[in-house]
Structures are given as structure tokens and as C-alpha cells.
N, C-alpha and C positions, 0 to 999 in steps of 0.2 A: 634528486638524491635524498634519501631519508635514512634515519636511524631509529630503532625502536627501543624505548626505554620503559620497562615494566608495563608493556602493553599500550603505552601512549606513544603514538607516532609523532616524532619531533622533526620539524623542518630544520635543515641545517642553516647556518648563517648565510651561506651563498644564496639559498632560496629566499631568505628573509631580507636581503639587501635592498630591494626596491621600496621598502616601507616608507621612505620619505615622500614618494608620490603614491599615496594610498590607493587612489582610484586606479592607477596603472597596475599596482600589485594585485588588487582585487580582480581587475579585468584579466590579468594574466592567468591567475588561478582559475577563474570562471571559464576561461577558454580552453583549459586543459581537459582532455577526455577523461571521464570518470566512469568506471563500470557501475551498472545499476546494482542497488543493494539487494541482498537476500536476507530475509528475516531469520535470525538464529532460532526463534521459536518454531517457525515452519520447518526449518531444516531438521532440527532434532525430532520434531513430531513426525516428519516424513520417514525418518529412520525407524521410529517406533512402528509405524504402519508397515514398513518394509520387513522388519523383523517378524511381526505377527504373520504377515502373508507368507513369508519364506518358511517359517517354522511349520505352519499348518500345511503348506504345500508339500514339504518334504515328507511329513507323516502320511498324507493322503497318497502321494506318489508311490511310496513303499507299499501301502495297502493295495493299490491297484496292480502293482507289479508282482506282489507275492501272495496276498491273502485273497483278493477278489475272485480269481478263478475257482477257488475252493468253496467259498460261502458268501454269496452276495447279500444275504440277510443281515450280516453284521455291519453293514455300511453305516447305519445310524450311530452305533456304538463307537466305531472308529472315527466318524466325523466329529462327534461330541468330544472324544478324547483328544483329537488333533486341535480343535478350536480352544478347548480349555487349557491344554498345554501351551499353546501359542500365547494365550493371555497371561498365563503364569510366567512365561519366559520374559515378556515385556516388563512385567512388574519386577521380576528378579533383576533384570538388566538395569532397571531404574534404580533399584536399591544399591546395586554395585557401582552406580555413578557412570554408567556407560553411554549416557545420552547428552552430556554436556558437550559444548563445542570443543573444549580443550581435550576431552576424552576421545571424541570422534576424530580429532586431528592427530592424536597420538597413534602409535601402532603396537610397539612391543608390550607395554603395560596393558593396553586395551585388550590384546589377544589373550594374555594370561588371565585377566579378569573375566573375559568372555567365556573361556574354557571352564573356569571354576563355576561361573554362574550357570552355564549349560549343564554341567554335571550335577549341580544342586537341583536344578529343575527336574532332571530325570530321577534323582533320588526321591524327590517329592512325588513324582508320578508313580514310581515303583511302590513306594510306601502306600499311596492311595489305592493302587490296584490290589495290593496285598490286604490292606485293612477292609476293603469293600468286598473281599473274597471274589474278585473278578479275574483271577489269574488264568483260569481256564478259558476265558472269553477272548483274551488278547494274545496274539502270537508273540512268542519270545524272539523269534527271528525279526518280526516287525519292530519290536522295541529296540533290539540291539542295532538293527540297520538304521533306524531313525536317529539313534544317538550318534552312531559313528559318522553318518552322512552330515549330521549337524556339526560335529567336531571339524569336519573338513570344509563344508560349504559356508557356514556362518563366519569363520575367520577370513575366508577368501573374500567374501562380500564386504566385510569390514575393512579389509586392506584396500579394496578399490574405493570404498567410501572415504577412507583417510586420505588417499591421494587426491580425490576430488575436493575435499574440504581444505586441504593444503593449497591447492591451486586457487580456490576461491579466496582464501586468506591472503595469498600473495597479490591477488587482484584488488583487494580491499573491499570485497563484496559482503563480508561478514562483520566488518567493523562499522562503527558509526562515525561519520564525518561531523565533527563538532566545531562550533564557533563560540568563542568567548565574547560576551557582550559586557563592556566595561573594562578599562585597562588599569594601569597603575599597580601598586603593591598588592591590592586585594586579588587582582587577577594572577599576579606572580605566585602568591601563596597558594591559590587554588590549583594552578598548574603543577606546582611542586608536590602538592598533596596527591594529585592524580598520578603523577609519575612515580610516586612512592608506593602506589597500590598495585596489586597484581591483577591480571586478567581484566583490565578495564574496557577493552575493545574500542578505545577512543582514538581517533586520529584528529588532532587539532589542526584546523586549516589556518587559523589566524584570529586576530582580535579586532573588534569594531567598537569604537568609543566616540561619543560626540565631543568630548573634551579634546582640545588641541594644545593645551599648555603643558607645563612640566609634570603635572599629575598624571599625564597619559603619554609616556614616552613611545617612540617609534618601535622599539623592540622590548618585549616583556617576556622574561624567562626563555629567551631564544626564539620567540614567535613574533611575527611582524604584525603591526597594526595595519589593517587593510582598508580602513575607511570609517565613516560614521554609520549611525543606525539606519539612516535612509538608504545609504549605499549597500547596507547589508541585505535589505529587501531585494534589490536588484541582483546582488550576488547570489542569493538563494534561488532566484528565478532562472539563473543561467548555469548553475552547477549543483551537484547533489549535496545537500546539507540535511543531516538527519536529526541534529540536536543543537539547540541554542542554550548555552549556559550563561545565565545572568550572574555576574560576579559581584554586583553591587550589594551592599548590606541592606537587610530588610528595613533598617531605620531610614534609609533614603527613599522613603515611600513615594514621594512625588516623582523622582527620576525614574524609579522602577515602573510606576504606572504609565508614565509617558512613553517609555520604551515598549511596554507590553501593548499599549494602544496602537503602536506602529507595527509590532511584530506578530500579533496574533493572527493576521491574515495568512501567514505562511503555513504550509502543510508539514510542520515539523513538531517534534517534542520540544517543549520549553521548560527548563528547570531553573530554579532559583537556588544558588549556592547557599548552604547553611553551614559551611565548613568553619568559618571564623565567627559565627554568631554566638554571643554569650547566652542569649535566651534559648533554652532547649525545650523541645516538646517531647512527647512520648516517642519511642523508637518507631512505632507504626506510622507516625506522621511523616516519616521520611522515606524516600527511595534512595538507593545507594548505587554509586558507580565505584567499584572497588570498595574502599573503606570510607569514601567521602560522602557525607549526607547531602541530600538535595530536597527541596520542596517542589512537588509537581505542580506546575501552573497550567500548562496545556499539553494535551496528548494529540499526536497525529491521528486524525480520524480514519476509520476503516483501515486498520493496520493488521499485520500478522495474519492469523487465520481468517479474519474477516475479509481481508483483501483477496485471499484465495477463494472464499465462498462467493464473493461479489464477481470475481473474474469468471469463475465457472458458470455462475448464474447468467452472466451476460453472453458468454460464448455459446453455451449449450442452448439456452432458451432463445437467444438472438438468432442462431442458425435455424432453429425450428420455425420461428416467426417469419424469417426471411423466405424460407421455402414455401410456407403457407401463403405469404403475401405476393408471391411472384405473379399469379394470374391477375390480381388486382392491379399490380404495378404495370403489367403489360397493357391492360385496358386504359389506364391513365396515360401512359406514354403515347398510345395511339390517338387518344382524344386531344392531347396537347399538340401533336403533329398535325392533326386535321384542322385544329382551331387557329394556329398561327405559325409563321415561319420561325425557324431557329432550332437550336438544340433542345432536346427533351430535358436534360439534366442541367442543373445550375450549381456551381461550386462557390461557396462563400467562406472566407476566412473568419474564424470566430475564436474567442478565448476558450482554451481548454484547461486541463489540469495545471495548476500552478502558473496560470497565465500564458502557457505556451500556445502558439498559433496552430490551429488544426483546420484542415479543409473539410467543410461539412457539405454533404450532398443533399440537394432538394430537387423536386420536380420544378421546372421553370413555370412560374405563375404570372410573370410579367411579359410584356412585349420584349422581344430579344434585344432591341436597340435601346431599351429603357431600364434594363436590369441594373440594380444598385448593389455592387459587390461589397460595399462597406456599410450599407444600411444607413447612410448619412441622412436620408429623408424617410421618415416613418410612412408606412402604408396606412392610408386612412380610408374611411368609408367612401365607396364609389370612386376609388382612386383610378384615374384614367390609364395608368400604367398597367393595371391588372387586366388580364384577358378574361373572356367569359368562362373558360374552363378553370382559369386561375382562381376566380372568385369561389368556385365550388370546392376545389381541392384545398384552398386555404381555410375555408369555413369548416371543412370536415377533417382538416389536418392530414389529408392524403398526400399533400406535398412533402410531408416529412418522412414518408415510407423509405426513400432511398437511404436514409440515415441508418437503416438496419445494416447496410454495408459497412458504415463507420463502426458500428457495434462489433460486428464479426471481425473486423480488422484491428479493433482494440482502441480506436480513438475516442469512442463514446461508450457510455453505459446505456442500458435500457432505461434506467431510472436515475435521476440526478438533477441538479440545477440545470435549466436550459442554457445551452451555450449562446451567448449574445454576440452579435456582430461588433466589430471593433469600434465603429463610430455610432453605435446605437445611442439614441438620446431620449430623454424624458423632458418634455416641455422645453426643447432646444438646449438642454444641458446634458453632457455626457453622464452616463449612469454613475461612474465613480465620483463625479463631482456632486451628485445628488445624495448618495447614500454613504455615510461614514462607515468604513470597513467593507465596502462593496466587494473587494477582491477576496474576502474571506469565503465567499461561495465557491471559489476555485480551489479550495483545499481538497476537493474530491473531483473525480472525473465527471464531466457534465453528462446529461442524459437526454433521451428523446422525449420523455415525459417526466413529470416531477410532482412533488407535493403542492407547489404553487399552482401548477396548471390544473390539477383536479379540484382545486379550491376556487377556480374562476379567474386566477391572475395570469391570463395568457393574452396574446394578441397585442393590440395597440397600447403604448405607454404614453398617452398624451398628457398625463399629469404626473407630478413627482410622487404623489401618494401611491400610484400603481406600482412603480418600480420599488418603492420602499417596502410595500406589502409583499411583493414578490420575493425580495431578498430576505425578509423576515421568515417567510415560509421555507426558503432554501436553507437558511441557517438552522431552522428547527429540524429539517430533514437530516442534515449532516450530524447534528448532535444526537439524534434518536434513531439512526440507521439500524436496520436489521433486514435479513432476508424476507422475513414475514412482512415488514413494512413495504418493501419493494413489491411483493406480491399483491398487497392491498392496493397500492397505487396503480399497478398494471391492470388490476381487475376493475378499478373505478374509472380508468381513463376513457374507455368507450362511452360510459354513462355521462361523464363530464363533457365530452365532445358534443353530445346531443343537448344537454341541459344548460351548459354554461359557455355558449359560443358567441355571446353578444359582442365581445371585444375582438373577435377574429374577423379580419377583413381581407 
């Protein structure tokens, strides 16, 4: 049960009651189903694209229905007029404030603004046609029909959009699930400031604080204390958390740095509250949630439109590569079957995005009775467990080709940090014991190939330096990601397989 106060979703006292046993409270919330988030930036941008396409399509549809049979030579003029008007429509709707989530969620006021903006667009269009002395070139029936159809169709589409946005809002998909780090009076002041602001889109899940004395009570401003900072990491692994708000004062530098050292491995935005700070920077130094100022510490990597570009890149190019690789995969499967008994494919659990477990497919390269599902023992040179065909496909990375199925299904990316097996070790120590902040590489979806692999850091990790260098390259990739960077890595991957395969056994 929830109540909403000025855009901040507030858990009721009944929901907060288990706070005395913080681990139980955190586990209860983490176990509750939560709808996946939708980026408001992508949603409003998608509506812009829809408006552009819809406006131009109406104009061209009227052209083909009425004008085209008479004079097909005018297509270029009508096409340019339709596209230019569509672009002006989007700009005008933006000026009228029709693309904010609040506007998209509304209906009555939105329809009135939309009709006014659409009329203004056509006023500009008619004025342009008149001033350019092009009145004889464009059909008046076309212009009038386009305007009237727009008056009917655009509001109808916006009404359907508003219903969809409202449903997503009820599901919590357009809000940000936030956690307050640090309790006590500072957290209470921050929560009250957020509740006093309009349109904050924040749903506070609870509070995490390492202190257990009177300075950090079990209930703060009606919200429960769910655990300490270490428990917060596990909490964020098991439920959707979009934003971490550190309520500690900037003057508590040591505590803040210790918390950030623990929390930066999570794929979330991290903000430091500046609400109660006496030291003030220039307004541009802050970001705002409602009227409350924050200092940006970490941003979730590959978010908003970047996430869309990455997903399209993976699904489209991954599907094409899978189709192209099918003959090679068939040949490898036949060779494996002829070489040794057992299944052709091997499925291994590995760490995926945000440490979730994913089943990764590979061609079997070991004897069937000696496969190592957890990778508890590293494959070494001349390893007796590896078959004759297995040595070749491991050396050439052909054993990785079935992971294209993982890419198409969404579990992997084409490019990203390689997914490591759960018990993978470097010099007999688990990777996360060797590298401080190792799990930060899981802030993005893992990939078939990556920046570390094309730089030679692939294959056996018999020394701690090898996994350290691999993680360094993975973190560099995450901080510098772009579609172009992915293309460069994909292009260089075949070259690196030939020139830098000395560590692959």
C-alpha cells in the first residue's frame, strides 16, 4: 500500500514496520516483483519521432489520394513540404511543452495545446507558401485536408499515448526507485525537501546506514531503515534501484569516500545531497530533483538513448552474424561429434549484468565427462581434458560462436566485458578477491568480445596481473563506450584472434 506526496512515493507505516530486522525488511522488498524501468528521455523522444512520422505520413497520404493521379512530377515539392512541416510541428510542440512526461500523461490540457500548436504550424506553412509565391504549386484541397486530418488524428494518437503513459506510471516504470544512504536528521530533512517539491518522479524504497545507534533510528520521516551499506549492494542486485542518494554532508569526507568505494560497482546513478550544505557552488555545478540540489558523483553507464542504440546494434548485427555463421557452426558441430562422445553444446553459468546469473552457450571443447561447469580449474596448455577439436576451436575462439544465440535472446552483447564463470580464479584466488572493485565491470551487459580481448588479455589467467589488466581494460571500455567504439572492437577482433592467441588454450 502506498500514498504519493508531491511526486515522492511514500511507504506507509505498515510497510515500514519490519525495520527492526533490517535484513528481513530489505529481503522482503527485494523479493517483491518490480516492473522494468522505462527511460522518460526515450519515451518523450519516441513521441517526437512518432509525431514527425505521423505528420509527414498524413501529408503524403493526402497527396497520393488526391494530387498524385493528376501530376506525379510534383512529388519532390510535396515530399519536401511534408518533411519540413513535420519538423516544424515537432519544434512547435516542444515550445508548447507537449513532450514532458507530465504533459504526455495529461489529456484535456494537452489536446487544447496540441490543437493550438497544430493551427500555428499551418499558419506558418500558409504564410511560407504565400511569401514564396508557391500558392499555385500546392493544392488547396491538399492543405485543407492535411490540416483537418491532423486535427482529428493527432489528438486521437495523443489520447492513446496518454492512456499508455498513465498505465506505465501506475506500474512505476517511469519513476526512479531511490535509496537514501545515511540516516538520521540529515536524511529526514532531505526526504521532507523532496516531498515538498513537485514532479520529482522519485519512489523512495528505504534507507541504508552503517550506524546502528540513536543517530540512525529505524524509521526516518516514515521510511524504514533496511540495512547497512554492504546489504545495500545485495539489495540492488536483487531488485530495481535507479538512484542512490547519499545524505551525508560533504564535510564527512572519509565516510562518504568509504561508502562510494563500496557502491560505485552498482549500475545506478549516485548523487550526493547538497540540500543542507552551507558551501554553495555555481548553479551549473548541481543537478536537481524537483527543487533539491545534488552533486553528480556517478552516472549509470549506457543509459537512455545509448541503451537503445546498444540494444539495436546487438539484435540487428547479432542476427546477421548468426545467420552468416551458421555454416561454420554446423561444420564445428560435426567435427566435435566425430571427435568425441557427448553433446555438441556446453552451457555454463556466468556472471551477467549486475551480477545476475546467465547461461552462456559454447561448443564443447572438453571430454564430456570432464567438463567444468563452474570453471573451478583453469584450462592450461596441453590440458588433458581438452579434445583435439577442442584445442583448435579454443585457439580460434570458434567455441564462442553459439553465444550469438545469447546475443539475439538478449543475455549478452556483441561487445562488452567477457562474462566470467562463477568460480574462475587467478593464481588460485577468485577474481573478486584479486581485483578491488572487480564487480564494477558488471555495470553493463557482458559481451562475446571486448576491449581487453583485442588487446591480448584473453585466455588463461594464471597470474593476478592478467585479471587486473583485463578488468582495467573492461572499465576503460565502460567509461568510453560508443557505437563507433563497438564497431572498432568488432573489426579488430578477427585480427587479434590471429596475432594475440598465445594465452588461449
